[in-house]
Phi, psi and omega in degrees: 000323179298323180295315179295322180297315179294320179297320181298318180288332175291325180292326182266006186302320183252017179279345179056041179296331181299335178293325177297311180297318181295321179297314179291325178295320178296316179297321181299314185274343167293318177296315180297319178298322178294323181295313185277351180297123179079022180291151179285157181305322180296323180285321178296324180299324179254043191296325183295317178292327177298310182290320180297326176297318178287324179298329179301317180283319180299315179292328176300324180281316188273321190298317179300318179291318179297319180295322177297317178294322179297311180298321179296317180293327180286329188257341189290341176297313180287321185288307181291324180277354180053047184252007182298316181298319179295317181295324183285353172278345182251341177214158181294148185297319180295327180294325177298316178299316181296317182294321177298314181294319180295321178296315178297321179296323177297317178297319178296319179296319178297319180296316179296319178297321179294322178296315179295320178297316178295325178296317178296320178296317179297321179295323179292319182293317184274349178072052177298137184286318181268137179287161176286119182283147179299322179300318180295319179295317180293317179295325177299317179293320178298313183296320188260314184289311183296317179296316180294329179292319176297318178296322179300318178300313179300314182291325180295319177298316178298318182295326178285331185272337182247121177293321174277117186280006177296319182297311176299322179291324176295323176296322177295318178294320176299319179298323178297316179291318180297317179296319179296315181293334181296335179289341184256005180248149175300138181296128183199204185294329181298321179296324183279337178280318180271121184298333181289341179287347181288341172300321179282317182300326184265019176294139185238007178227146175234171181210157173215149184258123177267110188294324184294315182266348182057043180239139176267129177248149185236149182213158180282145176237133178302137179294135179288099183293326178298318178294322179296314179295321178297321179294319178296322176296317177298324179297313181292312181294322179297318178296313181296317180292318180296317179292321178298315179297321180294320179293330179278345182294132178284133180239000000 
């Protein structure tokens, strides 16, 4: 396994995937900076919850497309170069699927860590009054990393099945729009059927607008445990189904 793991990172060494992550991270915090620009003292005091509330929607828009691009960059070497059959003579077919998924998960984890790190830096620069709570950080990772990991499995299967990567990227763009619209619809079965709707289902912060003072206030919301358990089931079933489809794919 160590040999396949090392080989996988050697294959992506010159793919410059980090530029994709860096580009989306830059767009995310330019957007966030625009949001907090000119904030009232009451909002700045509760700045972490303010930004996390906005990051939930921003990541809903960006993460599906970024994950589609990530999966495409990880898989297109084998797909476009038609080297899957050659690789499978040197390693088991299922192991190739696992290594791709594990590599993508590492990139997602790095991206999430970078977002939290940038958030802490922004809080230090702007002088947020309330510290970032551990609960908020953990819920942020559950909401964004786990949902994106399920999406990554879906996108990886698409990237392996389509030689032309336009279709997987189109699915990522569709996911961005579907996830965004889910925030404006009442929570229901549609959110649980579409994996992109789980960004909304797993929201852990709420807000209300006080018209007299024109100030936005934020409050904690209990994490939807049913949605979390459903997502974990989707993660396991998605992995098993994706690997099964990949093993059945003719090479």
